DSSP file (Angstrom, degrees, kcal/mol; ACC not computed):
  #  RESIDUE AA STRUCTURE BP1 BP2  ACC     N-H-->O    O-->H-N    N-H-->O    O-->H-N    TCO  KAPPA ALPHA  PHI   PSI    X-CA   Y-CA   Z-CA
    1    1 A M              0   0    0      0, 0.0     5,-0.1     0, 0.0   137,-0.1   0.000 360.0 360.0 360.0 134.6  -19.0  -18.2   12.3
    2    2 A K     >  -     0   0    0      1,-0.1     4,-1.5     3,-0.1     3,-0.4  -0.221 360.0-115.6 -61.7 152.6  -17.0  -21.2   10.8
    3    3 A Q  H  > S+     0   0    0      1,-0.2     4,-1.9     2,-0.2     5,-0.2   0.881 115.5  56.7 -59.5 -40.2  -14.7  -23.1   13.2
    4    4 A N  H  > S+     0   0    0      1,-0.2     4,-2.5     2,-0.2    -1,-0.2   0.876 104.3  54.0 -61.4 -37.0  -11.5  -22.0   11.3
    5    5 A Y  H  > S+     0   0    0     -3,-0.4     4,-2.9     1,-0.2    -1,-0.2   0.898 106.4  52.0 -61.6 -40.2  -12.6  -18.3   11.8
    6    6 A Q  H  X S+     0   0    0     -4,-1.5     4,-1.7     2,-0.2    -2,-0.2   0.900 109.9  48.3 -63.4 -41.0  -12.8  -18.9   15.6
    7    7 A T  H  X S+     0   0    0     -4,-1.9     4,-2.1     2,-0.2    -2,-0.2   0.939 114.3  46.2 -63.3 -49.2   -9.3  -20.4   15.7
    8    8 A V  H  X S+     0   0    0     -4,-2.5     4,-2.5     1,-0.2    -2,-0.2   0.921 110.0  54.2 -60.4 -45.0   -7.9  -17.4   13.6
    9    9 A L  H  X S+     0   0    0     -4,-2.9     4,-2.2     1,-0.2    -1,-0.2   0.868 106.8  51.0 -62.9 -35.3   -9.7  -14.9   15.8
   10   10 A L  H  X S+     0   0    0     -4,-1.7     4,-2.2     2,-0.2    -1,-0.2   0.912 109.5  50.7 -68.3 -41.2   -8.2  -16.5   19.0
   11   11 A K  H  X S+     0   0    0     -4,-2.1     4,-1.6     1,-0.2    -2,-0.2   0.918 111.5  48.9 -60.9 -42.1   -4.7  -16.2   17.4
   12   12 A C  H  X S+     0   0    0     -4,-2.5     4,-2.4     1,-0.2    -2,-0.2   0.890 107.7  53.2 -65.4 -40.0   -5.4  -12.5   16.6
   13   13 A K  H  X S+     0   0    0     -4,-2.2     4,-1.8     1,-0.2    -1,-0.2   0.905 105.8  54.7 -60.1 -42.0   -6.6  -11.8   20.1
   14   14 A E  H  < S+     0   0    0     -4,-2.2    -1,-0.2     1,-0.2     4,-0.2   0.899 110.5  45.7 -58.9 -40.3   -3.4  -13.2   21.5
   15   15 A V  H >< S+     0   0    0     -4,-1.6     3,-1.8     1,-0.2    -1,-0.2   0.924 110.0  54.0 -65.1 -45.9   -1.4  -10.8   19.3
   16   16 A L  H 3< S+     0   0    0     -4,-2.4    -1,-0.2     1,-0.3    -2,-0.2   0.797 102.6  58.1 -63.5 -29.4   -3.6   -7.8   20.2
   17   17 A E  T 3< S+     0   0    0     -4,-1.8     2,-1.6    -5,-0.2    -1,-0.3   0.518  77.3 103.2 -79.2  -4.4   -3.0   -8.5   23.9
   18   18 A Q    X   +     0   0    0     -3,-1.8     3,-2.1    -4,-0.2    -1,-0.1  -0.586  47.5 177.7 -81.4  83.2    0.8   -8.1   23.5
   19   19 A A  T 3  S+     0   0    0     -2,-1.6    -1,-0.2     1,-0.3     4,-0.0   0.673  71.4  69.3 -64.2 -19.4    1.0   -4.6   24.9
   20   20 A E  T 3  S+     0   0    0     -3,-0.1    -1,-0.3     2,-0.1     2,-0.2   0.651  89.0  79.0 -73.2 -14.8    4.8   -4.6   24.5
   21   21 A L  S <  S-     0   0    0     -3,-2.1     2,-0.0    -6,-0.2     3,-0.0  -0.637  88.7-113.8 -91.3 153.4    4.3   -4.4   20.6
   22   22 A T     >  -     0   0    0     -2,-0.2     4,-2.0     1,-0.1     5,-0.2  -0.277  29.9-106.3 -72.1 168.4    3.4   -1.2   18.9
   23   23 A I  H  > S+     0   0    0      2,-0.2     4,-2.6     1,-0.2     5,-0.2   0.942 122.8  52.7 -59.9 -46.2    0.0   -0.8   17.3
   24   24 A E  H  > S+     0   0    0      1,-0.2     4,-2.6     2,-0.2    -1,-0.2   0.889 108.3  49.7 -58.9 -42.2    1.6   -1.0   13.9
   25   25 A Q  H  > S+     0   0    0      2,-0.2     4,-2.0     1,-0.2    -1,-0.2   0.897 112.2  47.6 -60.9 -41.4    3.4   -4.3   14.9
   26   26 A R  H  X S+     0   0    0     -4,-2.0     4,-2.1     2,-0.2    -2,-0.2   0.910 112.3  49.3 -67.8 -42.2    0.1   -5.8   16.2
   27   27 A L  H  X S+     0   0    0     -4,-2.6     4,-2.3     1,-0.2    -2,-0.2   0.920 111.2  49.7 -65.5 -41.7   -1.8   -4.7   13.0
   28   28 A Y  H  X S+     0   0    0     -4,-2.6     4,-2.4    -5,-0.2    -1,-0.2   0.896 109.4  51.5 -62.3 -38.5    0.9   -6.2   10.8
   29   29 A A  H  X S+     0   0    0     -4,-2.0     4,-2.5     2,-0.2    -1,-0.2   0.889 108.0  52.4 -65.5 -38.4    0.8   -9.5   12.7
   30   30 A I  H  X S+     0   0    0     -4,-2.1     4,-2.4     2,-0.2     5,-0.2   0.925 109.0  49.8 -61.9 -44.9   -3.0   -9.6   12.2
   31   31 A C  H  X S+     0   0    0     -4,-2.3     4,-2.7     1,-0.2    -2,-0.2   0.922 111.3  49.7 -58.8 -46.1   -2.5   -9.1    8.5
   32   32 A S  H  X S+     0   0    0     -4,-2.4     4,-2.4     2,-0.2     5,-0.2   0.891 110.3  49.3 -62.4 -41.8    0.1  -11.9    8.5
   33   33 A I  H  X S+     0   0    0     -4,-2.5     4,-2.7     2,-0.2     5,-0.3   0.940 113.8  44.7 -60.8 -49.5   -2.1  -14.3   10.4
   34   34 A L  H  X S+     0   0    0     -4,-2.4     4,-2.1     1,-0.2     7,-0.2   0.914 114.2  49.9 -60.7 -45.5   -5.1  -13.7    8.1
   35   35 A H  H  < S+     0   0    0     -4,-2.7     6,-0.2    -5,-0.2    -1,-0.2   0.907 118.8  38.3 -62.9 -41.7   -2.9  -13.9    4.9
   36   36 A Q  H  < S+     0   0    0     -4,-2.4    -2,-0.2    -5,-0.2    -1,-0.2   0.842 122.6  39.0 -78.8 -32.8   -1.4  -17.2    6.1
   37   37 A E  H  < S+     0   0    0     -4,-2.7     2,-0.6    -5,-0.2    -3,-0.2   0.765 104.3  64.1 -94.2 -25.7   -4.4  -18.9    7.7
   38   38 A L  S >< S-     0   0    0     -4,-2.1     3,-1.6    -5,-0.3    -1,-0.1  -0.888  78.2-128.7-112.6 122.4   -7.3  -18.1    5.5
   39   39 A E  T 3  S+     0   0    0     -2,-0.6     3,-0.1     1,-0.3    -3,-0.1  -0.311  93.7  21.4 -63.9 145.6   -7.5  -19.3    1.9
   40   40 A N  T 3  S+     0   0    0      1,-0.2     2,-1.3    -5,-0.1    -1,-0.3   0.446  83.6 120.1  71.0   4.4   -8.2  -16.5   -0.7
   41   41 A Y    <   +     0   0    0     -3,-1.6    87,-0.2    -7,-0.2    -1,-0.2  -0.686  31.6 156.9 -90.5  79.9   -7.0  -13.7    1.7
   42   42 A N        +     0   0    0     85,-1.4     2,-0.4    -2,-1.3    22,-0.3   0.712  64.0  23.2 -83.5 -23.6   -4.4  -12.7   -0.9
   43   43 A W  E     -A  127   0A   0     84,-1.5    84,-2.2    -3,-0.2     2,-0.4  -0.977  69.2-179.9-141.5 127.0   -3.9   -9.2    0.2
   44   44 A V  E     +AB 126  62A   0     18,-2.6    18,-2.5    -2,-0.4     2,-0.3  -0.988  16.5 146.8-132.4 124.1   -4.7   -8.0    3.8
   45   45 A G  E     -AB 125  61A   0     80,-2.4    80,-2.9    -2,-0.4     2,-0.4  -0.977  39.0-124.5-152.8 163.1   -4.2   -4.5    5.0
   46   46 A F  E     -A  124   0A   0     14,-2.1    13,-3.5    -2,-0.3     2,-0.4  -0.942  15.5-163.5-110.5 134.1   -5.4   -1.7    7.2
   47   47 A Y  E     -AB 123  58A   0     76,-2.2    76,-2.4    -2,-0.4     2,-0.4  -0.968  13.1-151.3-111.4 134.6   -6.3    1.8    5.9
   48   48 A M  E     -AB 122  57A   0      9,-2.8     9,-3.0    -2,-0.4    74,-0.3  -0.866  13.9-124.7-111.8 141.9   -6.5    4.5    8.6
   49   49 A A  E     - B   0  56A   0     72,-3.0     2,-0.6    -2,-0.4     7,-0.2  -0.632  14.2-165.2 -91.5 139.9   -8.7    7.6    8.2
   50   50 A N  E  >> - B   0  55A   0      5,-3.0     5,-1.8    -2,-0.3     4,-1.0  -0.932   9.5-172.3-115.2 100.6   -7.7   11.2    8.4
   51   51 A H  T  45S+     0   0    0     -2,-0.6    -1,-0.1     1,-0.2     5,-0.0   0.781  79.0  58.9 -70.1 -26.3  -11.0   13.0    8.8
   52   52 A S  T  45S+     0   0    0      1,-0.2    -1,-0.2    -3,-0.1    -3,-0.0   0.843 118.7  29.8 -70.7 -31.9   -9.6   16.5    8.5
   53   53 A T  T  45S-     0   0    0     -3,-0.5    -1,-0.2     2,-0.2    -2,-0.2   0.440 104.4-129.3-103.0  -4.9   -8.1   15.8    5.0
   54   54 A R  T  <5 +     0   0    0     -4,-1.0    19,-3.0     1,-0.2     2,-0.3   0.908  66.0 125.5  53.4  45.3  -10.9   13.2    4.2
   55   55 A T  E   < -BC  50  72A   0     -5,-1.8    -5,-3.0    17,-0.3     2,-0.4  -0.928  57.0-135.6-130.7 153.7   -8.3   10.7    3.1
   56   56 A L  E     -BC  49  71A   0     15,-3.4    15,-2.1    -2,-0.3     2,-0.4  -0.873  19.8-154.5-103.6 146.7   -7.4    7.1    4.0
   57   57 A H  E     -BC  48  70A   0     -9,-3.0    -9,-2.8    -2,-0.4    13,-0.2  -0.980  22.0-112.0-126.4 132.3   -3.7    6.2    4.5
   58   58 A L  E     +B   47   0A   0     11,-2.5   -11,-0.2    -2,-0.4     3,-0.1  -0.377  39.5 177.9 -63.9 126.7   -2.3    2.7    4.0
   59   59 A G  E     -     0   0A   0    -13,-3.5    -1,-0.1     1,-0.3   -12,-0.0  -0.063  49.2 -21.2-104.3-149.9   -1.1    1.2    7.3
   60   60 A P  E    S+     0   0A   0      0, 0.0   -14,-2.1     0, 0.0    -1,-0.3  -0.296  71.9 163.0 -62.3 140.8    0.3   -2.3    7.8
   61   61 A Y  E     -B   45   0A   0    -16,-0.2     2,-0.4    -3,-0.1   -16,-0.3  -0.978  31.1-145.0-152.5 164.4   -0.4   -4.8    5.1
   62   62 A V  E     +B   44   0A   0    -18,-2.5   -18,-2.6    -2,-0.3     2,-0.3  -0.999  61.8  50.0-132.5 131.8    0.7   -8.2    3.7
   63   63 A G  S    S-     0   0    0     -2,-0.4   -20,-0.2   -20,-0.2     3,-0.1  -0.873  95.1 -10.7 136.0-170.7    0.6   -9.0    0.0
   64   64 A A  S    S-     0   0    0    -22,-0.3    -2,-0.1    -2,-0.3    39,-0.0  -0.281  79.5 -97.2 -61.3 144.4    1.7   -7.4   -3.2
   65   65 A S        -     0   0    0      1,-0.1     2,-0.4     2,-0.0    -1,-0.1  -0.202  42.1-154.7 -61.7 155.2    2.9   -3.8   -2.9
   66   66 A T        -     0   0    0     -3,-0.1    36,-0.1     1,-0.1    37,-0.1  -0.979  24.8-148.8-136.1 145.1    0.4   -1.1   -3.8
   67   67 A D  S    S+     0   0    0     -2,-0.4     2,-1.9    35,-0.2     3,-0.3   0.564  80.4  95.3 -83.1  -9.7    0.6    2.5   -5.1
   68   68 A H        +     0   0    0      1,-0.2    -1,-0.1    32,-0.0     3,-0.1  -0.492  35.9 138.6 -90.2  75.7   -2.6    3.3   -3.3
   69   69 A V  S    S+     0   0    0     -2,-1.9   -11,-2.5     1,-0.2     2,-0.4   0.689  73.0  34.5 -87.5 -22.1   -1.0    4.7   -0.1
   70   70 A E  E     -C   57   0A   0     -3,-0.3    -1,-0.2   -13,-0.2   -13,-0.2  -0.992  67.6-177.9-136.9 125.4   -3.6    7.6    0.1
   71   71 A I  E     -C   56   0A   0    -15,-2.1   -15,-3.4    -2,-0.4     2,-0.1  -0.993  24.6-128.3-125.8 126.9   -7.3    7.2   -1.0
   72   72 A P  E >   -C   55   0A   0      0, 0.0     3,-2.1     0, 0.0   -17,-0.3  -0.447  40.0 -93.2 -69.4 146.1   -9.8   10.1   -0.9
   73   73 A F  T 3  S+     0   0    0    -19,-3.0     7,-0.2     1,-0.2     6,-0.1  -0.361 114.1  25.0 -53.5 135.5  -13.0    9.4    0.9
   74   74 A G  T 3  S+     0   0    0      5,-2.1     2,-0.5     1,-0.2    -1,-0.2   0.166  96.0 111.8  92.9 -16.9  -15.6    8.2   -1.6
   75   75 A K  S <> S-     0   0    0     -3,-2.1     4,-1.5     4,-0.1    -1,-0.2  -0.785  79.1 -18.2 -96.7 131.1  -13.1    6.9   -4.2
   76   76 A G  H  > S-     0   0    0     -2,-0.5     4,-1.8     3,-0.2    23,-0.2  -0.081 101.2 -56.9  72.4-175.1  -12.9    3.2   -4.7
   77   77 A I  H  > S+     0   0    0      2,-0.2     4,-1.9     1,-0.2     5,-0.2   0.953 138.1  47.7 -66.5 -48.8  -14.2    0.5   -2.4
   78   78 A C  H  > S+     0   0    0      1,-0.2     4,-1.7     2,-0.2    -2,-0.2   0.909 111.9  49.3 -60.0 -44.3  -12.2    1.7    0.6
   79   79 A G  H  X S+     0   0    0     -4,-1.5    -5,-2.1     1,-0.2     4,-0.9   0.855 108.6  53.4 -62.9 -36.9  -13.2    5.3    0.1
   80   80 A Q  H  X S+     0   0    0     -4,-1.8     4,-2.9    -6,-0.2     3,-0.4   0.875 106.6  52.1 -65.3 -37.5  -16.8    4.4   -0.2
   81   81 A V  H  X S+     0   0    0     -4,-1.9     4,-2.2     1,-0.2    -1,-0.2   0.841 103.2  59.4 -68.2 -33.3  -16.7    2.5    3.2
   82   82 A A  H  < S+     0   0    0     -4,-1.7    -1,-0.2    -5,-0.2    -2,-0.2   0.807 115.2  35.5 -64.6 -27.5  -15.1    5.6    4.8
   83   83 A V  H  < S+     0   0    0     -4,-0.9    -2,-0.2    -3,-0.4    -1,-0.2   0.853 123.6  39.9 -88.5 -42.8  -18.2    7.5    3.8
   84   84 A S  H  < S-     0   0    0     -4,-2.9    -3,-0.2     2,-0.2    -2,-0.2   0.714  86.1-144.8 -84.3 -21.6  -20.9    4.8    4.2
   85   85 A N     <  +     0   0    0     -4,-2.2     2,-0.3    -5,-0.2    -3,-0.1   0.769  63.7 116.6  56.7  26.3  -19.6    3.3    7.5
   86   86 A Q  S    S-     0   0    0     -6,-0.2    -1,-0.2    -5,-0.2    -2,-0.2  -0.934  75.8-100.1-122.4 144.7  -20.8    0.0    6.0
   87   87 A T        -     0   0    0     -2,-0.3     2,-0.5    -3,-0.1    25,-0.2  -0.387  33.4-154.1 -57.8 138.8  -19.1   -3.2    5.0
   88   88 A F  E     -D  111   0A   0     23,-2.3    23,-2.1    -2,-0.1     2,-0.6  -0.957  11.0-174.4-122.0 110.6  -18.6   -3.4    1.3
   89   89 A L  E     -D  110   0A   0     -2,-0.5     2,-0.6    21,-0.2    21,-0.2  -0.927   4.4-167.4-106.3 123.1  -18.3   -6.9   -0.2
   90   90 A V  E     -D  109   0A   0     19,-3.5    19,-2.0    -2,-0.6     3,-0.3  -0.924  12.1-173.6-116.1 114.2  -17.5   -7.1   -3.9
   91   91 A E  S    S+     0   0    0     -2,-0.6    41,-2.6     1,-0.3     2,-0.4   0.875  84.8  17.9 -72.5 -36.1  -17.9  -10.4   -5.6
   92   92 A D    >   -     0   0    0     39,-0.2     3,-2.0     1,-0.1    -1,-0.3  -0.895  64.5-161.2-141.4 107.2  -16.5   -9.2   -8.8
   93   93 A V  G >  S+     0   0    0     14,-2.5     3,-1.5    -2,-0.4    15,-0.1   0.758  89.6  65.4 -62.1 -25.7  -14.4   -6.0   -8.9
   94   94 A T  G 3  S+     0   0    0     13,-0.3    -1,-0.3     1,-0.3     5,-0.1   0.653  94.7  60.6 -73.7 -11.6  -14.8   -5.6  -12.7
   95   95 A A  G <  S+     0   0    0     -3,-2.0     2,-0.5     2,-0.0    -1,-0.3   0.495  87.1  93.1 -89.3  -3.0  -18.5   -5.0  -12.1
   96   96 A Q    X   -     0   0    0     -3,-1.5     3,-0.6    -4,-0.2   -19,-0.0  -0.795  56.8-164.0 -95.7 125.4  -17.8   -2.0   -9.9
   97   97 A D  T 3  S+     0   0    0     -2,-0.5     2,-0.8     1,-0.2    -1,-0.1   0.892  91.4  48.8 -70.3 -39.3  -17.7    1.5  -11.6
   98   98 A N  T 3  S+     0   0    0    -22,-0.1     2,-0.4     2,-0.1    -1,-0.2  -0.418  84.2 131.1-101.2  55.5  -16.0    3.1   -8.7
   99   99 A Y    <   -     0   0    0     -2,-0.8     2,-0.7    -3,-0.6   -23,-0.1  -0.911  48.7-147.5-113.2 133.5  -13.2    0.6   -8.2
  100  100 A I        -     0   0    0     -2,-0.4     2,-0.5   -25,-0.1   -23,-0.1  -0.894  23.8-136.7 -96.3 111.5   -9.5    1.4   -7.9
  101  101 A A        +     0   0    0     -2,-0.7     3,-0.1     1,-0.2    -2,-0.0  -0.568  28.1 174.6 -74.1 118.6   -7.6   -1.5   -9.6
  102  102 A C  S    S-     0   0    0     -2,-0.5     2,-0.3     1,-0.4   -35,-0.2   0.791  70.5  -8.4 -89.0 -33.1   -4.6   -2.5   -7.4
  103  103 A S    >   -     0   0    0      3,-0.1     3,-1.3   -37,-0.1    -1,-0.4  -0.974  60.1-120.7-161.6 147.3   -3.6   -5.4   -9.5
  104  104 A I  T 3  S+     0   0    0     -2,-0.3    -1,-0.0     1,-0.2    -3,-0.0   0.692 111.1  64.6 -63.5 -18.1   -5.0   -7.4  -12.5
  105  105 A T  T 3  S+     0   0    0      2,-0.0     2,-0.4    -3,-0.0    -1,-0.2   0.665  77.6  99.3 -82.3 -14.5   -5.0  -10.5  -10.2
  106  106 A V    <   +     0   0    0     -3,-1.3    23,-0.3     1,-0.2     3,-0.1  -0.585  37.8 162.1 -76.0 125.8   -7.6   -9.1   -7.8
  107  107 A K        +     0   0    0     21,-3.3   -14,-2.5    -2,-0.4   -13,-0.3   0.686  62.2  15.2-113.7 -31.7  -11.0  -10.5   -8.5
  108  108 A S  E     - E   0 128A   0     20,-1.7    20,-2.6   -16,-0.2    -1,-0.3  -0.955  61.7-170.0-144.7 164.7  -13.0   -9.8   -5.3
  109  109 A E  E     -DE  90 127A   0    -19,-2.0   -19,-3.5    -2,-0.3     2,-0.4  -0.995  11.3-161.1-153.6 150.6  -12.7   -7.7   -2.2
  110  110 A I  E     -DE  89 126A   0     16,-2.3    16,-2.7    -2,-0.3     2,-0.4  -0.995   8.5-171.6-136.5 135.7  -14.2   -7.1    1.2
  111  111 A V  E     -DE  88 125A   0    -23,-2.1   -23,-2.3    -2,-0.4    14,-0.2  -0.995   2.7-172.3-128.0 126.1  -13.7   -3.9    3.3
  112  112 A V  E     - E   0 124A   0     12,-2.4    12,-2.5    -2,-0.4   -25,-0.1  -0.979  23.6-123.3-124.9 124.6  -15.0   -3.7    6.9
  113  113 A P  E     - E   0 123A   0      0, 0.0     2,-0.5     0, 0.0    10,-0.3  -0.262  14.8-139.8 -68.2 152.0  -14.9   -0.4    8.8
  114  114 A L  E     - E   0 122A   0      8,-3.0     7,-2.3    35,-0.0     8,-1.0  -0.966  21.4-165.8-115.6 116.2  -13.0   -0.1   12.1
  115  115 A F  E     - E   0 120A   0     -2,-0.5     2,-0.4     5,-0.2     5,-0.2  -0.862  13.5-174.4-111.6 139.3  -14.9    1.9   14.7
  116  116 A V  E >  S- E   0 119A   0      3,-2.3     3,-1.6    -2,-0.4    -2,-0.0  -0.978  82.3 -16.3-127.2 119.3  -13.6    3.3   18.0
  117  117 A D  T 3  S-     0   0    0     -2,-0.4     3,-0.1     1,-0.3    -1,-0.1   0.877 130.7 -52.3  54.5  40.7  -16.1    5.0   20.2
  118  118 A G  T 3  S+     0   0    0      1,-0.2     2,-0.5     0, 0.0    -1,-0.3   0.452 114.3 117.5  80.0   2.1  -18.5    5.2   17.3
  119  119 A V  E <   - E   0 116A   0     -3,-1.6    -3,-2.3     2,-0.0     2,-1.1  -0.884  68.4-128.3-105.8 130.0  -16.0    6.9   14.9
  120  120 A N  E     + E   0 115A   0     -2,-0.5    -5,-0.2    -5,-0.2     3,-0.1  -0.637  35.0 170.4 -75.4 101.9  -14.8    5.1   11.8
  121  121 A I  E     -     0   0A   0     -7,-2.3   -72,-3.0    -2,-1.1     2,-0.3   0.494  59.6 -53.2 -94.3  -4.5  -11.0    5.4   12.2
  122  122 A G  E     -AE  48 114A   0     -8,-1.0    -8,-3.0   -74,-0.3     2,-0.3  -0.988  56.3-110.6 164.2-157.1  -10.2    3.1    9.4
  123  123 A Q  E     -AE  47 113A   0    -76,-2.4   -76,-2.2    -2,-0.3     2,-0.5  -0.993  16.4-114.7-164.8 160.8  -10.8   -0.3    7.9
  124  124 A I  E     -AE  46 112A   0    -12,-2.5   -12,-2.4    -2,-0.3     2,-0.5  -0.919  31.8-162.1-102.5 134.6   -9.5   -3.7    7.1
  125  125 A D  E     -AE  45 111A   0    -80,-2.9   -80,-2.4    -2,-0.5     2,-0.4  -0.972   6.4-172.6-123.1 125.5   -9.3   -4.4    3.3
  126  126 A I  E     -AE  44 110A   0    -16,-2.7   -16,-2.3    -2,-0.5     2,-0.3  -0.990   2.5-167.5-122.5 127.3   -9.0   -7.9    1.9
  127  127 A D  E     -AE  43 109A   0    -84,-2.2   -84,-1.5    -2,-0.4   -85,-1.4  -0.859   4.6-164.6-109.4 144.0   -8.3   -8.7   -1.7
  128  128 A S  E     - E   0 108A   0    -20,-2.6   -21,-3.3    -2,-0.3   -20,-1.7  -0.968  26.7-144.3-129.4 149.4   -8.7  -12.1   -3.4
  129  129 A H  S    S+     0   0    0     -2,-0.3     2,-0.4   -23,-0.3   -88,-0.1   0.321  85.2  80.2 -87.0   8.6   -7.5  -13.6   -6.7
  130  130 A V  S >  S-     0   0    0    -90,-0.2     3,-0.9   -22,-0.1   -23,-0.1  -0.939  84.3-117.8-119.0 136.2  -10.8  -15.6   -6.8
  131  131 A L  T 3  S+     0   0    0     -2,-0.4   -39,-0.2     1,-0.2   -23,-0.2  -0.388  98.1   9.2 -64.1 148.6  -14.2  -14.4   -7.8
  132  132 A N  T 3  S+     0   0    0    -41,-2.6    -1,-0.2   -25,-0.2   -41,-0.1   0.859  81.6 151.1  51.2  41.6  -16.9  -14.5   -5.1
  133  133 A A    <   +     0   0    0     -3,-0.9     2,-0.3   -42,-0.3    -1,-0.1   0.737  51.1  62.7 -74.8 -21.8  -14.2  -15.3   -2.4
  134  134 A F        +     0   0    0    -44,-0.2     2,-0.2   -25,-0.1   -25,-0.1  -0.786  57.0 175.5-116.4 151.4  -16.1  -13.7    0.4
  135  135 A S     >  -     0   0    0     -2,-0.3     4,-1.7     1,-0.0     3,-0.4  -0.688  53.2 -81.8-133.2-174.3  -19.3  -14.3    2.2
  136  136 A E  H  > S+     0   0    0      1,-0.2     4,-2.8    -2,-0.2     5,-0.2   0.836 126.2  63.6 -62.6 -31.1  -21.4  -13.1    5.1
  137  137 A D  H  > S+     0   0    0      1,-0.2     4,-2.8     2,-0.2    -1,-0.2   0.909 101.8  48.3 -57.6 -41.1  -19.2  -15.4    7.2
  138  138 A D  H  > S+     0   0    0     -3,-0.4     4,-3.1     2,-0.2     5,-0.3   0.907 111.0  51.3 -63.8 -44.2  -16.2  -13.3    6.3
  139  139 A N  H  X S+     0   0    0     -4,-1.7     4,-2.1     2,-0.2    -2,-0.2   0.921 111.6  46.5 -59.1 -46.9  -18.2  -10.1    7.2
  140  140 A V  H  X S+     0   0    0     -4,-2.8     4,-2.5     2,-0.2     5,-0.2   0.940 115.7  46.1 -58.8 -50.3  -19.2  -11.5   10.5
  141  141 A F  H  X S+     0   0    0     -4,-2.8     4,-2.7    -5,-0.2    -2,-0.2   0.931 114.7  45.0 -61.2 -46.3  -15.6  -12.7   11.2
  142  142 A L  H  X S+     0   0    0     -4,-3.1     4,-2.4     2,-0.2    -1,-0.2   0.807 111.2  53.6 -73.3 -26.5  -13.9   -9.5   10.2
  143  143 A T  H  X S+     0   0    0     -4,-2.1     4,-1.5    -5,-0.3    -1,-0.2   0.916 111.6  46.3 -70.3 -40.4  -16.5   -7.3   12.1
  144  144 A E  H  X S+     0   0    0     -4,-2.5     4,-1.5    -5,-0.2    -2,-0.2   0.923 111.5  52.1 -64.4 -41.7  -15.7   -9.4   15.2
  145  145 A L  H  X S+     0   0    0     -4,-2.7     4,-2.6     1,-0.2     3,-0.4   0.939 108.2  51.2 -58.1 -47.2  -12.0   -9.0   14.5
  146  146 A N  H  X S+     0   0    0     -4,-2.4     4,-2.4     1,-0.2    -1,-0.2   0.806 102.7  58.8 -63.0 -29.4  -12.4   -5.2   14.2
  147  147 A L  H  X S+     0   0    0     -4,-1.5     4,-0.7    -3,-0.2    -1,-0.2   0.878 111.2  43.0 -64.1 -36.9  -14.2   -5.1   17.5
  148  148 A E  H >< S+     0   0    0     -4,-1.5     3,-0.8    -3,-0.4     4,-0.4   0.915 113.0  51.3 -73.9 -41.2  -11.0   -6.6   19.1
  149  149 A V  H >< S+     0   0    0     -4,-2.6     3,-1.6     1,-0.2     4,-0.4   0.884 101.0  63.1 -63.1 -38.7   -8.7   -4.4   17.1
  150  150 A A  H >< S+     0   0    0     -4,-2.4     3,-1.6     1,-0.3     4,-0.3   0.819  90.1  69.0 -58.6 -30.2  -10.6   -1.3   18.2
  151  151 A K  G X< S+     0   0    0     -3,-0.8     3,-1.0    -4,-0.7    -1,-0.3   0.798  91.4  59.5 -60.6 -29.6   -9.6   -2.1   21.8
  152  152 A I  G <  S+     0   0    0     -3,-1.6    -1,-0.3    -4,-0.4    -2,-0.2   0.627 100.6  56.4 -76.5 -10.5   -5.9   -1.3   21.1
  153  153 A F  G <         0   0    0     -3,-1.6    -1,-0.2    -4,-0.4    -2,-0.2   0.430 360.0 360.0 -96.7  -0.6   -6.8    2.3   20.1
  154  154 A K    <         0   0    0     -3,-1.0    -1,-0.2    -4,-0.3    -2,-0.1   0.455 360.0 360.0 -93.9 360.0   -8.6    3.2   23.3
């Protein structure tokens, strides 16, 4: 993991340990840190899963507003991650058939599932205005971050 990711991860851990904040406040703070500290993280948000309705619901986020406050499992990149339980890294969103366009400025995306006790309870979704903005380093970093985030749901 790149050094900058380690620094950002430490900042995020500090926020997550602030038990006086609500879960939503901590998640919003995480989004803000990633948005401010990491180049090309132009939209950062959490979608939370409702398994009974098989939908994702927009949680805290930083970036341009979105109409996609509810996404059915299987639809778009986020919906596909809800079904596959696997990270989905998209180098060029225009090359994806099952993509929900949030903005014409979005060029690439990474979505990493969030597991609590083996259950996919949601995901972190990052959009970039740059093609090929994300790499395996981002996947490793965001997976590690989600392991820390998961602790506040236990």
